[in-house]
C-alpha positions as CSV (number, residue, x, y, z in Angstrom):
1,M,16.2,-36.2,21.9
2,S,12.9,-37.6,22.8
3,R,10.5,-38.7,20.0
4,D,6.8,-38.6,20.0
5,D,5.8,-42.2,20.7
6,A,2.8,-42.1,18.4
7,T,4.6,-40.7,15.3
8,G,8.2,-41.4,16.1
9,K,9.0,-37.8,15.0
10,V,11.2,-35.3,16.8
11,P,9.1,-32.5,18.3
12,S,8.7,-29.4,16.3
13,A,11.0,-27.2,18.5
14,V,13.9,-29.6,18.0
15,G,13.2,-29.7,14.2
16,D,13.2,-25.9,14.1
17,L,16.5,-25.8,16.0
18,R,18.0,-28.2,13.5
19,A,16.7,-26.2,10.6
20,D,18.1,-23.0,12.2
21,V,21.5,-24.6,12.6
22,A,21.4,-25.9,9.0
23,L,20.4,-22.5,7.6
24,D,23.2,-20.8,9.5
25,A,25.7,-23.3,8.4
26,A,24.6,-22.9,4.8
27,A,24.9,-19.1,5.1
28,R,28.4,-19.4,6.5
29,Q,29.4,-21.7,3.6
30,L,28.1,-19.1,1.1
31,D,29.9,-16.3,2.8
32,L,33.1,-18.4,2.7
33,A,32.6,-19.0,-1.0
34,V,32.2,-15.3,-1.6
35,R,35.4,-14.5,0.3
36,E,37.4,-17.2,-1.6
37,Q,36.1,-15.9,-4.9
38,E,37.0,-12.3,-4.0
39,H,40.5,-13.4,-3.0
40,A,41.0,-15.3,-6.2
41,V,39.8,-12.5,-8.4
42,T,41.9,-10.0,-6.5
43,R,45.0,-12.2,-7.2
44,I,44.1,-12.5,-10.9
45,L,43.7,-8.7,-11.1
46,G,47.1,-8.1,-9.5
47,L,48.8,-10.5,-11.8
48,I,47.2,-8.9,-14.9
49,E,48.4,-5.5,-13.7
50,V,52.0,-6.9,-13.6
51,L,51.5,-8.4,-17.1
52,Q,50.1,-5.2,-18.5
53,A,53.0,-3.2,-17.3
54,H,55.3,-5.4,-19.3
55,A,53.1,-6.0,-22.3
56,T,54.7,-4.5,-25.4
57,D,52.2,-5.3,-28.1
58,R,48.6,-4.3,-28.6
59,A,47.3,-7.9,-29.0
60,T,48.6,-8.9,-25.6
61,R,47.1,-5.9,-23.9
62,A,43.8,-6.6,-25.6
63,R,43.8,-10.2,-24.3
64,L,44.6,-9.0,-20.8
65,D,41.8,-6.4,-21.0
66,G,39.5,-9.3,-22.0
67,I,40.5,-11.2,-18.8
68,L,39.8,-8.1,-16.8
69,E,36.3,-7.8,-18.3
70,A,35.7,-11.5,-17.7
71,C,36.5,-11.0,-14.0
72,A,33.4,-8.8,-13.7
73,F,31.4,-11.9,-13.0
74,Q,32.7,-12.0,-9.5
75,D,31.0,-8.8,-8.5
76,L,27.6,-9.9,-9.7
77,T,27.8,-13.4,-8.4
78,G,29.1,-12.2,-5.1
79,Q,26.2,-9.8,-4.7
80,R,23.7,-12.5,-5.5
81,V,25.2,-15.1,-3.2
82,T,25.3,-12.5,-0.4
83,K,21.6,-11.9,-0.8
84,V,20.9,-15.6,-0.6
85,S,23.0,-15.8,2.5
86,R,21.1,-12.9,4.1
87,L,17.8,-14.7,3.3
88,L,19.0,-17.9,4.8
89,R,20.0,-16.1,8.0
90,H,16.7,-14.3,8.1
91,L,14.8,-17.6,7.6
92,G,16.8,-19.1,10.4
93,R,16.0,-16.3,12.8
94,S,12.3,-16.3,11.9
95,L,11.6,-20.0,12.3
96,G,10.4,-19.6,15.9
97,E,8.9,-16.2,15.4
98,T,6.3,-17.0,12.7
99,A,4.3,-19.3,15.0
100,V,3.5,-16.4,17.3
101,T,3.8,-13.3,15.0
102,P,0.8,-12.6,12.8
103,P,1.5,-11.4,9.3
104,H,1.6,-7.6,8.8
105,G,-1.5,-6.1,7.2
106,G,-2.2,-6.9,3.6
107,E,0.3,-9.7,3.2
108,S,-0.7,-13.3,2.7
109,A,-0.2,-15.7,5.6
110,P,2.9,-17.8,5.7
111,T,2.6,-21.3,4.7
112,G,3.9,-23.5,7.5
113,N,6.8,-22.0,9.3
114,G,8.4,-19.3,7.3
115,L,7.9,-16.1,5.3
116,T,5.1,-15.0,3.0
117,Q,5.9,-15.0,-0.7
118,E,5.8,-11.2,-0.6
119,Q,8.4,-11.2,2.1
120,V,10.7,-13.5,0.2
121,D,10.3,-11.5,-3.0
122,R,11.1,-8.3,-1.1
123,L,14.3,-9.9,0.5
124,L,15.5,-11.1,-2.9
125,R,15.1,-7.6,-4.3
126,G,17.4,-6.4,-1.6
127,G,14.8,-5.0,0.8
128,T,13.9,-6.0,4.3
129,V,11.0,-7.8,5.8
């Protein structure tokens, strides 16, 4: 990698490439975390079903139902983490595009390389850019 002799910094294109790779790696890690979480909760639910089939008293069944209800966190956190992963991937893809693509009518201009605040807000609400 060559550096600018005056500043000692890596040229922008190389910096963008590194950011793209880092964003993709972060998105992959988030996807892996979601899959591991899903696997763990699926196992917990399976074990609870077995225990419920053999539970003879009402108190034990109520406790097992409580565990089932507590596992609902997985669905919500999985959805949120997946949205962040999509945003990271989108940001990685758009790094090189923002320098040549003007913002669409009515939106504020991106600050530096990236999306406008409206675009980020729309992505986090589950929409598209």
